[in-house]
MMTF fields as JSON, N, C-alpha, C and O atoms, coordinates in Angstrom:
{
  "mmtfVersion": "1.0.0",
  "mmtfProducer": "UNKNOWN",
  "numBonds": 159,
  "numAtoms": 160,
  "numGroups": 40,
  "numChains": 1,
  "numModels": 1,
  "chainsPerModel": [1],
  "groupsPerChain": [40],
  "chainIdList": ["A"],
  "bondAtomList": [4, 2, 8, 6, 12, 10, 16, 14, 20, 18, 24, 22, 28, 26, 32, 30, 36, 34, 40, 38, 44, 42, 48, 46, 52, 50, 56, 54, 60, 58, 64, 62, 68, 66, 72, 70, 76, 74, 80, 78, 84, 82, 88, 86, 92, 90, 96, 94, 100, 98, 104, 102, 108, 106, 112, 110, 116, 114, 120, 118, 124, 122, 128, 126, 132, 130, 136, 134, 140, 138, 144, 142, 148, 146, 152, 150, 156, 154],
  "bondOrderList": [1, 1, 1, 1, 1, 1, 1, 1, 1, 1, 1, 1, 1, 1, 1, 1, 1, 1, 1, 1, 1, 1, 1, 1, 1, 1, 1, 1, 1, 1, 1, 1, 1, 1, 1, 1, 1, 1, 1],
  "groupList": [{"groupName": "UNK", "atomNameList": ["N", "CA", "C", "O"], "elementList": ["N", "C", "C", "O"], "formalChargeList": [0, 0, 0, 0], "bondAtomList": [1, 0, 2, 1, 3, 2], "bondOrderList": [1, 1, 2], "singleLetterCode": "X", "chemCompType": "L-PEPTIDE LINKING"}],
  "groupTypeList": [0, 0, 0, 0, 0, 0, 0, 0, 0, 0, 0, 0, 0, 0, 0, 0, 0, 0, 0, 0, 0, 0, 0, 0, 0, 0, 0, 0, 0, 0, 0, 0, 0, 0, 0, 0, 0, 0, 0, 0],
  "groupIdList": [1, 2, 3, 4, 5, 6, 7, 8, 9, 10, 11, 12, 13, 14, 15, 16, 17, 18, 19, 20, 21, 22, 23, 24, 25, 26, 27, 28, 29, 30, 31, 32, 33, 34, 35, 36, 37, 38, 39, 40],
  "secStructList": [7, 2, 2, 2, 2, 2, 2, 2, 2, 2, 2, 6, 6, 3, 3, 3, 3, 3, 3, 3, 3, 3, 3, 3, 3, 6, 6, 3, 3, 3, 3, 3, 3, 3, 3, 3, 3, 7, 7, 7],
  "xCoordList": [0.819, 0.0, 0.868, 0.529, 1.975, 2.871, 3.313, 3.295, 3.706, 4.213, 3.137, 3.442, 1.898, 0.795, 0.585, 0.461, 0.545, 0.354, 1.531, 1.335, 2.744, 3.936, 3.892, 4.184, 3.534, 3.455, 2.382, 2.594, 1.232, 0.165, 0.618, 0.394, 1.248, 1.72, 2.764, 2.713, 3.7, 4.74, 4.141, 4.526, 3.211, 2.614, 1.795, 1.679, 1.225, 0.443, 1.332, 0.847, 2.639, 3.566, 3.647, 3.92, 3.41, 3.477, 4.592, 5.111, 4.948, 5.852, 5.246, 4.534, 5.527, 4.991, 5.862, 7.078, 5.221, 5.931, 5.866, 6.812, 4.713, 4.51, 3.484, 2.516, 3.699, 2.715, 2.377, 3.253, 1.099, 0.653, -0.291, -1.39, 0.148, -0.697, -1.784, -1.494, -3.052, -4.173, -4.961, -5.672, -4.838, -5.673, -5.068, -4.434, -5.273, -4.863, -6.054, -6.647, -6.399, -7.494, -6.911, -6.532, -6.848, -6.214, -4.784, -3.962, -4.466, -3.11, -3.032, -2.032, -4.069, -4.087, -3.895, -4.433, -3.128, -2.892, -3.525, -3.459, -4.14, -4.714, -3.874, -3.431, -3.656, -2.789, -3.273, -3.981, -2.878, -3.095, -1.773, -0.715, -1.845, -0.656, -0.706, -1.726, 0.37, 0.479, 1.395, 2.566, 0.852, 1.56, 1.867, 1.196, 2.882, 3.156, 3.489, 4.057, 3.122, 3.35, 4.837, 5.465, 5.391, 6.799, 6.917, 6.267, 7.735, 7.974, 9.258, 10.317, 9.14, 10.32, 10.838, 11.826],
  "yCoordList": [-1.185, 0.0, 1.256, 2.249, 1.211, 2.366, 2.81, 4.001, 1.867, 2.184, 2.846, 3.765, 2.402, 2.984, 4.442, 5.308, 4.713, 6.09, 6.958, 8.096, 6.446, 7.209, 7.586, 8.728, 6.648, 6.934, 7.974, 8.849, 7.887, 8.87, 10.267, 11.23, 10.38, 11.675, 12.244, 13.428, 11.424, 11.863, 12.336, 13.389, 11.577, 11.921, 13.2, 13.906, 13.51, 14.739, 15.952, 17.083, 15.716, 16.818, 17.305, 18.479, 16.409, 16.766, 15.988, 15.01, 16.449, 15.681, 15.612, 16.523, 14.539, 14.348, 15.122, 14.937, 15.994, 16.779, 16.127, 16.194, 15.487, 14.907, 13.793, 13.89, 12.741, 11.667, 11.583, 11.361, 11.764, 11.719, 10.532, 10.518, 9.54, 8.377, 8.833, 9.352, 8.629, 9.143, 8.061, 8.35, 6.816, 5.767, 4.399, 4.192, 3.478, 2.09, 1.194, 1.255, 0.366, -0.589, -1.966, -2.271, -2.788, -4.105, -3.928, -3.338, -4.402, -4.267, -3.25, -3.205, -2.437, -1.423, -0.039, 0.264, 0.786, 2.154, 3.122, 2.916, 4.178, 5.238, 6.484, 6.753, 7.248, 8.415, 9.548, 9.333, 10.765, 11.941, 12.25, 12.233, 12.531, 12.926, 14.422, 14.95, 15.101, 16.534, 16.698, 16.322, 17.261, 17.363, 18.812, 19.727, 19.009, 20.333, 20.165, 19.156, 21.177, 21.158, 21.364, 22.24, 20.558, 20.674, 21.762, 21.687, 22.759, 23.832, 23.534, 23.318, 23.527, 23.219, 24.504, 24.486],
  "zCoordList": [0.0, 0.0, 0.0, -0.643, 0.715, 0.785, -0.603, -0.911, -1.431, -2.769, -3.628, -4.389, -3.522, -4.297, -3.903, -4.768, -2.609, -2.134, -2.547, -2.974, -2.428, -2.807, -4.284, -4.636, -5.145, -6.581, -6.891, -7.73, -6.219, -6.44, -6.035, -6.768, -4.881, -4.388, -5.342, -5.675, -5.78, -6.719, -8.037, -8.547, -8.592, -9.887, -9.823, -10.825, -8.664, -8.514, -8.249, -8.216, -8.058, -7.845, -6.405, -6.157, -5.461, -4.046, -3.368, -3.906, -2.166, -1.32, 0.073, 0.495, 0.776, 2.122, 3.101, 3.151, 3.881, 4.892, 6.268, 7.053, 6.544, 7.867, 7.77, 7.015, 8.533, 8.668, 10.152, 10.988, 10.468, 11.863, 12.035, 11.482, 12.807, 13.086, 14.056, 15.135, 13.651, 14.432, 15.16, 16.123, 14.704, 15.273, 14.982, 13.948, 15.905, 15.683, 15.967, 17.044, 15.002, 15.16, 14.871, 13.74, 15.907, 15.822, 15.303, 16.005, 14.134, 13.591, 12.457, 11.74, 12.285, 11.221, 11.833, 12.898, 11.15, 11.589, 10.605, 9.393, 11.124, 10.305, 10.529, 11.645, 9.45, 9.571, 8.688, 7.704, 9.057, 8.225, 7.542, 8.172, 6.248, 5.498, 5.268, 4.825, 5.561, 5.302, 4.097, 4.14, 3.027, 1.753, 1.422, 1.899, 0.604, 0.045, -1.43, -1.848, -2.208, -3.649, -3.913, -3.319, -4.801, -5.178, -6.241, -7.284, -5.98, -6.951, -7.714, -7.125, -9.022, -9.85, -10.455, -11.189]
}
């Protein structure tokens, strides 16, 4: 799953600034991604 999200973020021209884990349910983690637009 990580690779899919990384490719989507890259293709949209963003970079991940912060990942905040917000919840854990059994063995699954939920998180908020903080993105910023990459300026070329």
